[in-house]
C-alpha positions in Angstrom: 30.0 18.8 -1.6 26.5 18.1 -3.0 27.8 14.7 -4.3 29.0 14.0 -0.8 25.7 14.5 0.9 24.1 12.3 -1.8 26.6 9.7 -1.1 26.3 9.8 2.7 22.4 9.3 2.1 22.6 6.5 -0.3 25.0 4.7 2.4 22.3 5.5 5.3 19.4 4.2 3.4 21.3 1.0 2.4 22.6 0.6 6.0 19.0 0.3 7.0 17.9 -2.5 4.6 19.1 -5.4 7.4 17.7 -8.7 6.3 15.7 -7.0 3.7 17.9 -6.7 1.0 17.3 -5.5 -2.6 17.3 -2.3 -2.7 14.8 -1.8 -0.2 15.6 1.1 2.4 13.7 3.0 5.2 14.2 6.5 5.3 11.9 9.5 6.5 14.2 11.5 3.9 14.6 11.9 0.4 15.1 8.8 -1.9 17.9 8.6 -3.8 16.7 6.3 -6.5 15.2 8.0 -9.9 12.0 6.1 -9.3 11.2 4.8 -5.9 7.9 3.1 -4.3 7.6 4.4 -0.8 5.5 2.3 2.0 3.0 5.4 3.3 0.8 3.2 5.4 0.5 -0.5 6.5 -2.6 -1.1 8.7 -5.9 -2.0 7.8 -8.6 0.4 6.8 -10.0 1.4 10.0 -6.6 2.1 11.8 -4.6 1.2 14.7 -5.6 2.1 17.6 -9.3 0.9 16.2 -12.8 2.3 17.1 -14.3 1.0 20.4 -10.9 -1.7 20.9 -10.9 -2.1 24.2 -7.9 -5.1 23.9 -4.3 -4.5 25.1 -3.1 -3.9 21.2 -5.0 -0.5 21.3 -5.4 0.8 24.7 -1.7 2.1 25.3 -2.3 3.9 21.6 -5.2 5.9 22.7 -2.6 7.6 25.1 0.3 7.5 22.8 -0.8 7.3 19.2 2.6 6.3 16.8 3.6 7.6 13.8 3.9 4.2 12.4 0.3 3.2 12.2 -0.9 4.7 9.0 -3.6 2.7 6.6 -2.2 1.0 4.0 -0.9 2.9 1.4 2.1 3.3 -1.4 3.7 6.4 -2.5 5.1 6.4 -6.1 8.4 9.3 -7.0 9.4 9.5 -10.3 12.4 11.7 -10.2 12.9 11.3 -13.8 9.4 13.0 -14.9 9.2 14.9 -11.4 5.8 13.3 -11.0 4.3 11.7 -8.0 1.8 9.0 -7.6 -0.4 7.4 -4.4 -2.2 4.2 -4.2 -4.8 4.4 -2.1 -7.0 7.3 -0.8 -7.1 6.6 3.0 -8.4 8.4 6.0 -4.3 9.0 6.7 -4.1 10.8 3.5 -3.5 14.3 4.8 -0.1 12.9 6.7 0.6 10.3 3.8 0.8 13.2 1.0 2.9 15.6 3.1 5.1 12.5 3.6 5.2 11.9 0.0 6.1 15.3 -0.9 8.8 15.7 1.8 10.4 12.2 0.1 10.5 13.8 -3.3 13.7 15.4 -4.3 12.2 17.9 -6.3 9.4 20.5 -5.6 6.7 18.0 -5.9 2.8 19.4 -5.9 1.0 19.1 -2.8 -2.0 16.9 -4.5 -0.1 13.8 -6.8 -0.1 13.5 -10.3 -2.5 10.8 -9.8 -4.4 8.5 -7.3 -4.9 4.8 -8.0 -7.9 3.0 -6.1 -8.1 -0.4 -5.4 -11.7 -0.8 -4.2 -14.7 0.8 -2.2 -13.5 -0.2 1.1 -13.5 2.7 4.0 -9.7 2.6 4.0 -8.7 2.7 0.4 -10.7 5.6 -0.9 -12.8 7.6 1.6 -9.8 10.1 2.0 -10.9 11.3 -1.2 -13.0 13.8 0.8 -10.4 15.5 1.8 -9.9 16.9 -1.9 -13.3 18.1 -1.6 -14.5 22.1 -0.7 -14.4 21.6 2.8 -10.8 21.0 2.5 -8.3 21.4 -0.1 -10.8 22.4 -2.9 -8.5 20.2 -5.2 -9.1 21.6 -9.2 -9.1 17.9 -11.2 -7.1 15.8 -9.2 -7.0 12.7 -11.4 -8.1 9.3 -9.6 -7.9 6.3 -11.7 -10.7 3.7 -11.3 -12.1 0.5 -12.5 -15.5 1.0 -13.9 -17.9 0.2 -11.0 -15.6 1.9 -9.1 -16.0 5.0 -11.0 -19.7 4.8 -11.4 -20.0 4.0 -7.7 -18.2 7.6 -6.9 -20.1 9.6 -9.8 -23.2 8.3 -8.1 -22.8 8.4 -4.5 -22.5 11.2 -2.2 -20.5 12.8 -1.1 -18.2 11.7 -3.5 -20.3 12.6 -6.8 -19.8 16.2 -5.5 -16.2 16.0 -5.8 -17.0 14.9 -9.7 -19.2 18.0 -10.5 -17.2 20.4 -8.9 -14.2 19.1 -10.6 -12.3 18.4 -7.4 -11.3 14.9 -9.2 -11.0 13.8 -12.5 -12.0 10.0 -13.1 -9.8 7.9 -15.5 -11.4 4.7 -16.0 -8.9 1.8 -16.0 -9.4 -2.0 -17.2 -8.8 -5.4 -15.9 -4.9 -6.0 -17.0 -4.7 -2.9 -19.2 -1.5 -1.4 -18.8 -1.2 2.4 -18.0 1.5 4.2 -19.5 2.6 6.8 -17.1 6.3 7.6 -18.6 8.7 5.6 -20.7 10.0 3.9 -17.4 7.2 3.5 -15.7 3.6 1.4 -16.7 1.1 0.2 -13.9 -1.1 -2.7 -14.5 -4.5 -3.3 -12.6 -5.7 -6.9 -12.2 -9.2 -8.3 -10.4 -9.0 -10.2 -7.6 -11.8 -12.0 -5.5 -13.3 -9.7 -2.4 -16.3 -8.7 -1.0 -17.0 -6.3 -3.8 -20.2 -4.7 -2.3 -20.0 -1.4 -4.4 -16.8 -2.3 -6.8 -14.5 -4.6 -7.8 -11.2 -5.0 -6.3 -7.5 -4.9 -7.9 -4.5 -5.4 -7.2 -1.9 -3.5 -9.1 1.5 -4.5 -10.8 3.6 -1.5 -10.7 6.5 -1.7 -13.2 9.9 0.4 -13.2 12.8 0.5 -15.4 14.6 -2.2 -13.4 11.7 -3.6 -11.0 8.5 -4.8 -10.6 6.4 -4.8 -7.6 2.8 -6.9 -6.8 0.6 -4.9 -4.7 -2.3 -7.0 -3.4 -3.7 -5.4 0.1 -6.6 -6.9 0.2 -8.0 -10.8 -1.4 -10.1 -13.4 0.2 -8.3 -16.3 -0.3 -5.2 -17.1 -2.8 -7.0 -20.1 -4.0 -10.0 -18.6 -5.0 -7.9 -16.3 -7.4 -7.6 -17.5 -11.1 -4.0 -16.6 -11.0 -1.8 -18.9 -9.1 0.2 -16.9 -6.7 3.1 -18.4 -6.9 3.5 -18.1 -10.7 2.4 -14.2 -10.0 5.2 -13.5 -7.5 7.8 -15.5 -9.7 7.3 -12.3 -12.5 7.9 -9.9 -10.1 10.8 -8.5 -7.6 9.0 -7.8 -4.7 5.2 -8.8 -3.5 3.5 -6.5 -1.2 0.9 -9.2 -0.4 -2.2 -9.1 2.3 -1.4 -10.1 5.7 -4.4 -8.7 7.6 -4.5 -11.3 10.3 -1.5 -13.2 11.5 -3.8 -16.0 12.5 -7.5 -16.6 12.8 -7.1 -17.0 16.4 -6.8 -12.8 16.6 -10.8 -12.2 16.0 -12.6 -13.6 19.0 -15.8 -11.5 18.3 -16.9 -11.8 14.8 -17.4 -14.6 12.4 -14.1 -14.9 10.9 -15.9 -16.4 7.9 -17.4 -12.7 7.3 -14.3 -11.2 6.9 -12.0 -13.9 4.7 -8.5 -12.7 4.0 -5.4 -15.2 3.7 -3.7 -15.2 7.4 0.0 -15.3 7.2 0.3 -18.4 8.5 -1.7 -19.7 5.9 0.2 -18.0 3.5 3.7 -18.9 4.6 2.2 -22.8 4.6 1.4 -22.4 1.1 4.7 -20.5 0.5 7.0 -22.5 2.7 8.4 -24.4 -0.2 9.5 -21.4 -2.4 13.4 -21.0 -2.9 14.5 -18.4 -0.4 14.9 -15.9 -3.2 11.0 -16.1 -4.0 10.4 -15.8 -0.5 12.6 -12.8 0.2 10.1 -10.9 -2.2 7.1 -11.5 -0.3 6.6 -8.5 2.3 3.1 -8.8 3.8 1.2 -5.5 4.2 -2.4 -4.3 5.7 -2.5 -5.5 9.3 -5.5 -5.7 11.2 -5.2 -3.6 14.6 -5.0 -7.2 16.4 -2.1 -8.5 14.1 1.4 -8.9 16.8 3.1 -8.0 13.5 2.5 -4.8 14.0 5.0 -4.9 17.0 8.6 -5.4 15.1 9.7 -7.2 18.3 6.9 -9.7 18.9 7.6 -13.5 18.2 5.2 -13.5 15.4 7.6 -10.9 13.7 10.8 -12.9 14.3 9.1 -16.1 13.1 8.1 -14.4 9.8 11.7 -13.2 9.0 13.0 -16.2 10.6 11.1 -18.3 7.5 12.6 -15.8 4.9 9.8 -13.5 4.8 9.7 -9.9 4.6 7.3 -7.5 6.5 6.4 -4.2 5.0 7.3 -1.0 7.4 6.0 2.3 7.1 9.3 4.5 5.4 10.4 1.4 3.3 11.6 2.7 -0.1 12.2 0.3 -3.3 14.4 1.3 -6.0 12.2 0.8 -9.4 
């Protein structure tokens, strides 16, 4: 009977793939894969609805919030070792950690075995505050951080209090140095150009026993990176890439040069000559509240899919 239930769940997951094939499923239940990467959020740092936003994209959401509008985060479930990991400590960490625990097919802890941070912008690390004594009062939760990011947390309140109270245990990581989580699971951080006021900015390559994933939620422009993004995509099976804005037309009240990101229309032009199999690897993520991609029924969403690319959605599950 147990095998029948597992088979039904497996068929359900695969049936949800639609145009996003190659073992990407969508499920709020337990993944059936030995090692799974779960999308726990897709929205840019300040969330959706956005503070003080009076645009149509936010007005209805203030009255009717959507469960799918969570700040960008990934969960990693290693069923072989019975461990979980989190990428990014967002303001939505409370619900995201509960989702991660629920999706694990074993008795996972409330606090994962490790938290990986990309950089010191508000949507990517401020969720650490809930590990402090006012909230969970965690005991030495492992946080993986680059040298400047580690120093920032140690030297500035309230984050330094998490360190002195042993709520978190900082593990320093380094550019292009492999972190071995298990014989079948590795993570490699790598620097990318971004607004580095307080820390470096990194992306991560997540390497499972069968698949590799590129995760770059924030970058200024692909052309500024010393690595060729086309080459980086060729080396992995999935690429979760910065899609903050669909186009610069969304931002009509701020200087777009102050918040540089590769707009999705720019990225699609860069990637338009890729073979279909390479295009299919690309899943845009990290959407600003103004980005019409957040609406799966928008013409922009349909355009992205029509051109052969994919869009990360909350609860997507990738087999590693």
